[in-house]
VEXDREN-2710 file (C-alpha; in Angstrom, 1 decimal):
% VEXDREN-2710
k/r/px/py/pz
1/UNK/124.8/65.1/130.0
2/UNK/121.3/64.9/131.5
3/UNK/121.1/64.1/135.2
4/UNK/118.1/63.6/137.5
5/UNK/116.8/66.7/139.3
6/UNK/115.4/66.4/142.8
7/UNK/113.6/69.0/144.9
8/UNK/116.5/69.4/147.2
9/UNK/118.7/70.4/144.3
10/UNK/116.5/73.6/143.9
11/UNK/117.9/75.1/147.1
12/UNK/121.4/75.1/145.8
13/UNK/123.2/78.1/144.5
14/UNK/122.3/78.6/140.8
15/UNK/124.3/81.5/139.4
16/UNK/123.4/81.2/135.7
17/UNK/120.6/78.7/135.7
18/UNK/117.6/78.7/133.5
19/UNK/114.4/76.7/134.0
20/UNK/112.3/75.0/131.3
21/UNK/108.9/73.6/132.2
22/UNK/107.7/71.4/129.3
23/UNK/104.2/69.8/129.2
24/UNK/104.6/66.1/129.3
25/UNK/102.6/62.9/129.9
26/UNK/99.8/63.7/127.5
27/UNK/96.3/62.2/128.4
28/UNK/93.3/61.4/126.2
29/UNK/90.7/61.4/128.9
30/UNK/91.3/64.5/131.1
31/UNK/87.8/64.3/132.7
32/UNK/89.0/61.2/134.5
33/UNK/91.8/63.2/136.2
34/UNK/90.0/66.3/137.3
35/UNK/92.5/68.8/138.5
36/UNK/95.4/66.5/138.0
37/UNK/95.9/67.5/134.4
38/UNK/96.1/70.8/132.5
39/UNK/95.1/71.9/129.0
40/UNK/97.5/73.4/126.5
41/UNK/96.0/76.8/125.7
42/UNK/92.6/76.3/124.0
43/UNK/93.7/73.2/122.1
44/UNK/92.3/69.6/122.5
45/UNK/95.5/68.5/124.2
46/UNK/95.9/67.8/127.9
47/UNK/98.9/66.8/130.0
48/UNK/99.4/65.3/133.4
49/UNK/103.0/66.3/134.2
50/UNK/105.7/68.8/133.7
51/UNK/109.2/67.9/132.4
52/UNK/111.2/70.4/134.6
53/UNK/114.8/71.0/133.5
54/UNK/117.4/73.3/135.0
55/UNK/120.2/74.3/132.8
56/UNK/123.4/75.6/134.5
57/UNK/125.9/76.4/131.8
58/UNK/126.3/73.0/129.9
59/UNK/124.8/70.9/132.7
60/UNK/121.2/69.8/132.6
61/UNK/119.1/68.3/135.4
62/UNK/115.6/67.1/134.8
63/UNK/112.6/65.6/136.5
64/UNK/109.0/64.6/135.8
65/UNK/106.8/66.6/138.1
66/UNK/103.0/65.7/138.3
67/UNK/100.8/68.7/137.7
68/UNK/99.5/69.0/141.3
69/UNK/103.1/69.0/142.6
70/UNK/104.6/71.9/140.6
71/UNK/103.6/74.5/143.1
72/UNK/105.8/72.9/145.8
73/UNK/108.7/72.6/143.3
74/UNK/108.3/76.3/142.4
75/UNK/108.3/77.2/146.1
76/UNK/111.7/75.5/146.5
77/UNK/113.2/77.5/143.6
78/UNK/115.2/80.8/144.0
79/UNK/113.1/83.8/143.2
80/UNK/114.3/84.3/139.6
81/UNK/113.7/80.7/138.6
82/UNK/110.4/80.6/140.4
83/UNK/109.1/83.6/138.5
84/UNK/110.2/82.1/135.2
85/UNK/108.5/78.8/136.0
86/UNK/105.3/80.6/136.9
87/UNK/105.4/82.7/133.7
88/UNK/105.9/79.5/131.6
89/UNK/102.9/77.8/133.3
90/UNK/100.7/80.8/132.7
91/UNK/101.8/81.0/129.1
92/UNK/100.9/77.4/128.4
93/UNK/97.4/78.0/129.7
94/UNK/96.7/81.3/127.9
95/UNK/94.3/80.8/125.0
96/UNK/95.7/81.5/121.6
97/UNK/92.4/82.5/120.1
98/UNK/92.3/83.0/116.4
99/UNK/94.1/84.8/113.6
100/UNK/92.1/87.5/111.8
101/UNK/93.4/87.4/108.2
102/UNK/91.6/90.0/106.3
103/UNK/88.0/88.8/106.1
104/UNK/89.0/85.3/107.1
105/UNK/89.3/83.9/110.7
106/UNK/91.6/81.0/111.3
107/UNK/90.8/79.4/114.7
108/UNK/93.7/77.8/116.6
109/UNK/91.8/75.5/118.9
110/UNK/92.7/72.6/116.6
111/UNK/95.6/72.2/114.1
112/UNK/95.3/74.1/110.9
113/UNK/97.2/73.5/107.6
114/UNK/99.4/76.0/105.9
115/UNK/100.0/75.0/102.3
116/UNK/103.4/75.6/100.7
117/UNK/103.5/77.4/97.4
118/UNK/107.1/77.9/96.1
119/UNK/107.1/80.2/93.1
120/UNK/110.8/79.4/92.6
121/UNK/112.9/77.5/90.0
122/UNK/115.1/75.8/92.6
123/UNK/113.3/74.8/95.8
124/UNK/114.4/71.5/97.2
125/UNK/111.1/69.6/96.6
126/UNK/109.1/71.4/94.0
127/UNK/111.4/73.9/92.4
128/UNK/110.3/74.9/88.9
129/UNK/106.8/73.5/89.3
130/UNK/105.1/76.8/89.9
131/UNK/107.2/79.4/88.1
132/UNK/104.4/80.2/85.7
133/UNK/102.2/82.8/87.4
134/UNK/98.9/81.5/86.3
135/UNK/99.9/77.9/87.2
136/UNK/101.1/79.1/90.6
137/UNK/97.8/80.8/91.3
138/UNK/95.9/77.8/90.2
139/UNK/98.0/75.6/92.5
140/UNK/97.3/78.0/95.4
141/UNK/93.6/77.8/94.9
142/UNK/93.9/74.0/94.8
143/UNK/95.7/74.0/98.1
144/UNK/92.9/76.1/99.7
145/UNK/90.2/73.9/98.2
146/UNK/92.0/70.8/99.6
147/UNK/91.9/72.2/103.1
148/UNK/94.7/74.7/103.6
149/UNK/93.6/77.5/105.9
150/UNK/96.5/79.6/104.8
151/UNK/98.7/79.5/101.6
152/UNK/102.3/80.4/102.2
153/UNK/103.8/81.9/99.0
154/UNK/107.6/82.1/98.7
155/UNK/109.8/83.5/95.9
156/UNK/113.2/82.5/97.2
157/UNK/114.6/79.0/97.9
158/UNK/116.3/78.7/101.3
159/UNK/117.6/75.2/100.8
160/UNK/121.2/74.7/101.7
161/UNK/123.4/76.2/99.1
162/UNK/120.7/78.2/97.3
163/UNK/121.7/81.5/95.8
164/UNK/120.4/84.8/97.2
165/UNK/117.6/86.2/95.0
166/UNK/117.6/90.0/94.3
167/UNK/114.6/91.7/95.9
168/UNK/113.1/92.9/92.7
169/UNK/113.1/89.4/91.2
170/UNK/111.5/88.0/94.3
171/UNK/108.8/90.6/94.1
172/UNK/108.2/89.9/90.5
173/UNK/107.8/86.2/91.3
174/UNK/105.3/86.5/94.1
175/UNK/103.3/89.8/93.6
176/UNK/100.7/88.7/91.0
177/UNK/100.3/85.3/92.6
178/UNK/99.6/86.8/96.1
179/UNK/97.2/89.3/94.5
180/UNK/95.3/86.7/92.6
181/UNK/94.9/84.4/95.6
182/UNK/93.9/87.2/98.0
183/UNK/91.3/88.6/95.5
184/UNK/90.0/85.0/95.4
185/UNK/89.4/84.9/99.1
186/UNK/92.5/82.9/100.1
187/UNK/94.4/83.8/103.3
188/UNK/98.0/84.3/102.1
189/UNK/101.2/84.5/104.0
190/UNK/104.4/85.7/102.5
191/UNK/107.5/83.6/103.0
192/UNK/110.4/86.1/102.9
193/UNK/113.1/87.8/104.9
194/UNK/113.3/91.0/102.9
195/UNK/111.4/94.1/103.9
196/UNK/110.7/95.2/100.3
197/UNK/109.1/91.9/99.5
198/UNK/107.1/92.0/102.7
199/UNK/105.8/95.4/101.7
200/UNK/104.9/94.4/98.2
201/UNK/103.1/91.2/99.3
202/UNK/101.2/92.9/102.0
203/UNK/100.1/95.6/99.6
204/UNK/99.0/92.8/97.2
205/UNK/96.8/91.2/99.9
206/UNK/99.0/89.0/102.0
207/UNK/98.1/89.0/105.7
208/UNK/101.0/87.2/107.5
209/UNK/104.7/87.6/107.2
210/UNK/106.7/84.3/107.6
211/UNK/110.3/85.2/108.1
212/UNK/112.9/82.4/108.4
213/UNK/115.3/84.9/110.0
214/UNK/112.8/86.0/112.7
215/UNK/113.1/89.6/111.5
216/UNK/116.9/89.7/111.8
217/UNK/118.0/89.6/108.1
218/UNK/116.7/92.9/106.9
219/UNK/117.0/95.9/109.3
220/UNK/113.7/97.3/108.0
221/UNK/111.7/94.1/108.4
222/UNK/110.7/94.9/112.0
223/UNK/109.5/98.3/111.0
224/UNK/107.4/96.9/108.2
225/UNK/105.6/94.3/110.4
226/UNK/105.0/96.9/113.2
227/UNK/103.5/99.3/110.7
228/UNK/101.3/96.6/109.1
229/UNK/100.1/95.3/112.4
230/UNK/100.0/91.8/110.8
231/UNK/100.7/88.4/112.4
232/UNK/104.3/87.3/112.0
233/UNK/106.1/83.9/112.1
234/UNK/109.4/84.0/113.8
235/UNK/111.5/81.0/112.7
236/UNK/114.7/79.8/114.2
237/UNK/117.7/79.7/112.0
238/UNK/121.3/79.7/113.3
239/UNK/122.3/82.6/111.0
240/UNK/120.6/85.9/110.0
241/UNK/123.1/86.2/107.0
242/UNK/122.6/85.1/103.4
243/UNK/123.0/81.4/104.3
244/UNK/120.5/80.7/107.1
245/UNK/122.0/77.2/107.7
246/UNK/125.4/78.6/108.6
247/UNK/126.8/78.1/112.1
248/UNK/124.4/75.4/113.3
249/UNK/126.3/74.1/116.3
250/UNK/124.2/73.4/119.5
251/UNK/125.1/72.4/123.0
252/UNK/121.4/71.4/123.8
253/UNK/119.4/71.9/120.6
254/UNK/115.9/72.2/122.2
255/UNK/117.0/74.7/124.8
256/UNK/119.3/76.6/122.4
257/UNK/116.5/77.1/119.9
258/UNK/114.0/78.0/122.7
259/UNK/116.3/80.6/124.1
260/UNK/116.8/82.3/120.7
261/UNK/113.0/82.4/120.0
262/UNK/112.4/83.8/123.5
263/UNK/114.9/86.6/122.8
264/UNK/113.3/87.4/119.5
265/UNK/109.8/87.5/121.0
266/UNK/111.1/90.0/123.6
267/UNK/112.8/92.1/120.9
268/UNK/109.7/92.1/118.7
269/UNK/107.3/93.1/121.5
270/UNK/109.7/95.8/122.6
271/UNK/109.6/97.2/119.1
272/UNK/105.8/97.3/119.2
273/UNK/104.6/94.0/117.7
274/UNK/101.5/92.7/119.4
275/UNK/102.5/89.5/121.2
276/UNK/99.2/88.0/120.4
277/UNK/100.2/88.2/116.7
278/UNK/103.5/86.4/117.1
279/UNK/103.8/82.7/115.9
280/UNK/107.0/80.7/116.5
281/UNK/108.6/78.0/114.4
282/UNK/111.6/75.9/115.6
283/UNK/113.0/75.8/112.1
284/UNK/113.4/72.1/111.4
285/UNK/116.3/71.5/109.0
286/UNK/117.8/74.9/109.1
287/UNK/121.3/74.4/110.3
288/UNK/120.2/71.3/112.2
289/UNK/121.3/67.7/111.8
290/UNK/119.0/64.7/112.2
291/UNK/119.6/64.4/116.0
292/UNK/118.9/68.1/116.5
293/UNK/115.6/67.8/114.6
294/UNK/114.5/64.8/116.5
295/UNK/115.3/66.5/119.8
296/UNK/113.1/69.5/118.7
297/UNK/110.2/67.2/117.6
298/UNK/110.3/65.2/120.8
299/UNK/110.4/68.4/122.9
300/UNK/108.1/70.5/120.8
301/UNK/105.6/71.1/123.6
302/UNK/108.2/73.2/125.4
303/UNK/107.6/76.0/122.9
304/UNK/104.0/76.4/124.3
305/UNK/105.7/78.1/127.3
306/UNK/106.5/81.0/125.0
307/UNK/102.8/81.8/124.9
308/UNK/102.6/81.9/121.1
309/UNK/101.0/79.6/118.6
310/UNK/103.5/77.0/117.2
311/UNK/104.0/76.6/113.4
312/UNK/105.6/73.2/112.6
313/UNK/107.1/72.3/109.2
314/UNK/108.7/69.0/108.4
315/UNK/107.2/68.4/105.0
316/UNK/109.5/66.3/102.8
317/UNK/112.6/67.4/104.7
318/UNK/115.9/65.7/104.5
319/UNK/115.7/64.1/107.9
320/UNK/112.9/61.8/106.6
321/UNK/115.3/60.5/103.9
322/UNK/118.0/60.1/106.5
323/UNK/115.7/57.9/108.5
324/UNK/114.5/55.9/105.5
325/UNK/117.4/54.8/103.4
326/UNK/117.9/58.2/101.7
327/UNK/114.4/58.4/100.2
328/UNK/114.3/61.3/97.7
329/UNK/112.1/64.4/98.4
330/UNK/109.2/63.1/96.3
331/UNK/109.0/59.9/98.3
332/UNK/108.8/61.3/101.8
333/UNK/105.0/61.6/102.1
334/UNK/104.6/58.9/104.8
335/UNK/107.3/60.5/107.0
336/UNK/105.9/63.9/106.5
337/UNK/102.4/62.9/107.6
338/UNK/103.9/61.0/110.6
339/UNK/105.8/64.0/111.8
340/UNK/102.9/66.4/111.4
341/UNK/100.6/64.0/113.3
342/UNK/103.2/63.9/116.1
343/UNK/103.2/67.7/116.2
344/UNK/99.4/67.7/116.4
345/UNK/99.6/65.4/119.5
346/UNK/101.8/68.0/121.2
347/UNK/99.4/70.8/120.5
348/UNK/101.0/72.5/117.4
349/UNK/98.5/74.9/116.0
350/UNK/99.8/75.3/112.4
351/UNK/101.3/72.7/110.2
352/UNK/103.2/73.8/107.1
353/UNK/102.9/71.1/104.4
354/UNK/103.1/70.4/100.7
355/UNK/100.5/67.6/100.6
356/UNK/97.3/69.1/102.0
357/UNK/94.8/66.3/101.3
358/UNK/96.9/63.6/102.9
359/UNK/97.7/65.7/106.0
360/UNK/94.1/66.9/106.3
361/UNK/92.9/63.2/106.3
362/UNK/95.5/62.5/109.1
363/UNK/94.2/65.4/111.1
364/UNK/90.6/64.2/110.7
365/UNK/91.6/60.9/112.1
366/UNK/93.4/62.6/114.9
367/UNK/90.3/64.7/115.7
368/UNK/88.1/61.6/115.6
369/UNK/90.3/59.9/118.1
370/UNK/90.3/63.0/120.4
371/UNK/86.5/63.3/120.2
372/UNK/86.0/59.7/121.0
373/UNK/88.3/59.8/124.0
374/UNK/86.6/63.0/125.4
375/UNK/83.1/61.7/125.0
376/UNK/83.3/57.9/125.8
END
């Protein structure tokens, strides 16, 4: 399926080809390589090579190209591919800055934690734990105190087979919780695909919309986000219908997911959403098998070429159980931390997790290792 790519291949006729330039060969001590490595945005992650892939229909050819040699590879490409490669290189380098969330600023030069707060009776991991509004608010404050930069409040389970929740019920579940947290100084995102819920949550004090359908499920959702001017998370799911897991067949999971998110970014910016306020999420577990998820994790750095911060969420997901003797959801902490640490090494800016303290500790160790490498 994957074949080696050579520079001479670039001069061939490529009718429907697409190019993907993924940062690769990460380095701990960039100061020893001078101009032979590049930085991902304004993160603490540097890389020494590009993994260049050309996709022509179902055929993939790939090569590892050292950073100083990419110009000569681009020069050998047809104009359309060359422009795409240049745009991807520029997008990787562009600083992501910070998120202004009400009075709070969340800086994206190192990984930040987004705490999961499901105010639902049936979520796959913690369903029923936070259905009481006062208990849910208390849990949200606990997440923030433990180190969550953002608390993500959701009122509808999107696990496989979960029933659709009426908009009014979803608003009733989340509204007072969002309001309580926001009034207490917590940066809140609303995890919903429904425009009415977005409006209610934003009015209650939420400052980010996190939509698993990438603003496709509800025809009013785009309008709500444009009007609010708030940051938005565009997540990949194979279906924009009631069941977001439906139709998850991929030829090349990494590139298929990438292409869909690129299309959604273009649609959102055309509609008037500030591209600096768009965050992308590859949507682990949504209509994806274990092999698909592993491909996305191993290739996560490709999404930096979209020019947006990356949100990564693997907390307690089924793939961890599949890799560890079917461990149940409440016994997947070790795998969750490992996957989020892996995402941090590839420059992911936001990590969406249930277990804040444990992941915060892992990130502090990660930061210590980075600091030591950069200053030794």
